[in-house]
VOVEXTI-365223 format. One line per 8 residues: number of its first residue (from 0); their letters; for each residue x, y, z of N, C-alpha, C. Coordinates in steps of 0.02 Angstrom, whole numbers, always signed. Layout:
residues N
NUM> a> X,Y,Z,X,Y,Z,X,Y,Z | ...
//
This chain:
residues 92
0> mkfnvahi> -125,+1684,+539,-106,+1739,+589,-31,+1716,+622 | +13,+1753,+629,+78,+1732,+646,+67,+1735,+733 | +115,+1691,+758,+129,+1699,+834,+205,+1676,+840 | +220,+1700,+902,+288,+1706,+929,+277,+1636,+986 | +336,+1609,+966,+339,+1547,+1026,+405,+1541,+1051 | +407,+1528,+1111,+481,+1504,+1134,+469,+1433,+1157 | +517,+1405,+1121,+510,+1316,+1130,+577,+1312,+1175 | +581,+1274,+1223,+616,+1265,+1274,+620,+1194,+1295
8> rerstsgg> +690,+1175,+1311,+699,+1117,+1339,+738,+1123,+1412 | +696,+1094,+1456,+729,+1106,+1530,+739,+1039,+1574 | +766,+1030,+1617,+766,+963,+1664,+710,+971,+1693 | +685,+922,+1708,+615,+917,+1757,+639,+901,+1831 | +596,+910,+1875,+626,+894,+1942,+615,+832,+1960 | +589,+791,+1909,+616,+724,+1916,+686,+679,+1885 | +713,+729,+1847,+769,+731,+1819,+788,+716,+1748 | +715,+695,+1715,+717,+695,+1657,+715,+758,+1620
16> widfavfe> +704,+757,+1559,+689,+818,+1515,+610,+843,+1505 | +599,+904,+1500,+543,+928,+1473,+558,+990,+1421 | +504,+958,+1367,+511,+1010,+1306,+431,+1049,+1317 | +433,+1123,+1318,+395,+1152,+1338,+391,+1218,+1265 | +309,+1238,+1272,+318,+1289,+1210,+268,+1345,+1251 | +295,+1403,+1250,+257,+1484,+1268,+238,+1516,+1201 | +173,+1521,+1204,+142,+1570,+1140,+136,+1630,+1157 | +157,+1682,+1129,+125,+1749,+1150,+58,+1753,+1110
24> arsrsgss> +8,+1785,+1156,-56,+1776,+1145,-72,+1857,+1140 | -13,+1887,+1138,-30,+1978,+1147,-97,+1993,+1201 | -110,+2023,+1195,-166,+2059,+1251,-231,+2008,+1252 | -248,+1980,+1289,-309,+1937,+1312,-362,+1958,+1352 | -418,+1955,+1338,-467,+1969,+1383,-524,+1925,+1394 | -521,+1871,+1356,-554,+1806,+1343,-558,+1762,+1409 | -614,+1731,+1418,-626,+1692,+1455,-571,+1622,+1462 | -582,+1593,+1512,-532,+1541,+1533,-543,+1491,+1462
32> qdnatllh> -611,+1473,+1455,-622,+1444,+1374,-593,+1460,+1317 | -595,+1529,+1322,-576,+1550,+1245,-492,+1538,+1257 | -459,+1535,+1319,-378,+1540,+1316,-355,+1471,+1311 | -405,+1422,+1343,-396,+1344,+1316,-411,+1336,+1254 | -460,+1357,+1222,-458,+1328,+1131,-401,+1357,+1106 | -374,+1433,+1126,-333,+1453,+1090,-264,+1411,+1097 | -257,+1403,+1167,-192,+1359,+1184,-188,+1290,+1151 | -264,+1269,+1147,-259,+1193,+1105,-223,+1204,+1046
40> qltsagrs> -259,+1254,+999,-251,+1274,+927,-176,+1284,+920 | -154,+1313,+952,-78,+1341,+961,-24,+1275,+960 | -52,+1246,+1019,-11,+1184,+1034,-7,+1116,+980 | -65,+1127,+951,-70,+1086,+896,-40,+1106,+834 | -39,+1165,+812,+2,+1206,+757,+66,+1178,+767 | +96,+1206,+827,+185,+1193,+848,+197,+1110,+834 | +146,+1072,+867,+170,+1002,+855,+171,+995,+783 | +125,+1008,+733,+113,+1007,+676,+185,+1024,+630
48> sglkidks> +211,+1079,+677,+275,+1113,+641,+335,+1079,+655 | +314,+1010,+701,+400,+986,+713,+408,+993,+790 | +383,+1031,+825,+413,+1048,+907,+381,+995,+928 | +432,+971,+987,+403,+918,+1029,+383,+960,+1082 | +326,+956,+1112,+282,+1006,+1164,+267,+940,+1216 | +278,+940,+1279,+262,+898,+1324,+203,+938,+1367 | +217,+1015,+1382,+183,+1053,+1403,+185,+1129,+1376 | +132,+1178,+1387,+125,+1235,+1344,+79,+1284,+1388
56> alafmqng> +90,+1359,+1359,+47,+1397,+1398,+65,+1448,+1351 | +14,+1501,+1363,+12,+1572,+1327,+46,+1612,+1370 | +65,+1670,+1344,+88,+1721,+1383,+71,+1781,+1351 | +40,+1824,+1384,-2,+1886,+1368,+10,+1942,+1422 | +4,+2002,+1411,+0,+2061,+1444,-74,+2070,+1466 | -70,+2087,+1544,-147,+2091,+1575,-134,+2154,+1629 | -155,+2204,+1622,-176,+2261,+1664,-86,+2284,+1669 | -59,+2282,+1624,+14,+2294,+1615,+66,+2249,+1647
64> rptfygtk> +43,+2188,+1660,+98,+2145,+1692,+90,+2071,+1640 | +138,+2047,+1638,+147,+1974,+1599,+113,+1912,+1645 | +57,+1898,+1603,+20,+1845,+1630,+24,+1782,+1584 | +13,+1735,+1631,+26,+1660,+1592,-42,+1630,+1605 | -76,+1564,+1551,-107,+1534,+1539,-85,+1452,+1512 | -98,+1408,+1562,-79,+1343,+1544,-92,+1294,+1596 | -37,+1243,+1584,-18,+1185,+1636,+6,+1225,+1701 | -22,+1202,+1760,-13,+1228,+1827,+62,+1231,+1832
72> dlvdylsk> +90,+1187,+1836,+165,+1193,+1856,+198,+1240,+1806 | +191,+1219,+1734,+214,+1269,+1704,+211,+1354,+1698 | +161,+1373,+1724,+130,+1435,+1726,+169,+1454,+1799 | +176,+1419,+1845,+215,+1426,+1909,+286,+1440,+1899 | +312,+1408,+1859,+382,+1409,+1830,+405,+1488,+1781 | +349,+1491,+1762,+353,+1549,+1718,+341,+1612,+1742 | +297,+1613,+1796,+284,+1664,+1846,+349,+1687,+1878 | +401,+1647,+1898,+449,+1649,+1925,+503,+1674,+1878
80> mgvpqwth> +516,+1639,+1817,+563,+1658,+1766,+560,+1717,+1737 | +482,+1716,+1723,+466,+1782,+1666,+448,+1759,+1601 | +444,+1808,+1555,+428,+1793,+1482,+495,+1771,+1448 | +492,+1706,+1413,+560,+1677,+1388,+570,+1717,+1319 | +616,+1718,+1287,+644,+1755,+1235,+608,+1699,+1183 | +578,+1738,+1123,+548,+1709,+1058,+605,+1665,+1018 | +592,+1601,+1008,+637,+1569,+969,+601,+1554,+912 | +543,+1539,+883,+509,+1525,+832,+443,+1560,+820
88> tida> +421,+1571,+752,+348,+1592,+748,+322,+1540,+717 | +250,+1534,+715,+213,+1500,+685,+145,+1512,+657 | +105,+1488,+607,+63,+1516,+583,-14,+1472,+604 | -43,+1501,+633,-112,+1479,+657,-165,+1502,+644
//
């Protein structure tokens, strides 16, 4: 199955760089454990395809609103910034 990915590099609050990936999970109604499993699988697939990923998150629509699941500080950042533009696709 193909998944859209936004692979982004931003300055961290400590002044260094952070590489993160946001995976489009389409509509989700799964449990937190289901989301954790999917995020782990997609992060592994992204790394295997050559992407440097320090942190990752899922992006999906829930009740008509964009929702994020993943590393807390990344989810907080994405909640303010919105869904990023997709830069890659991966098979997973």
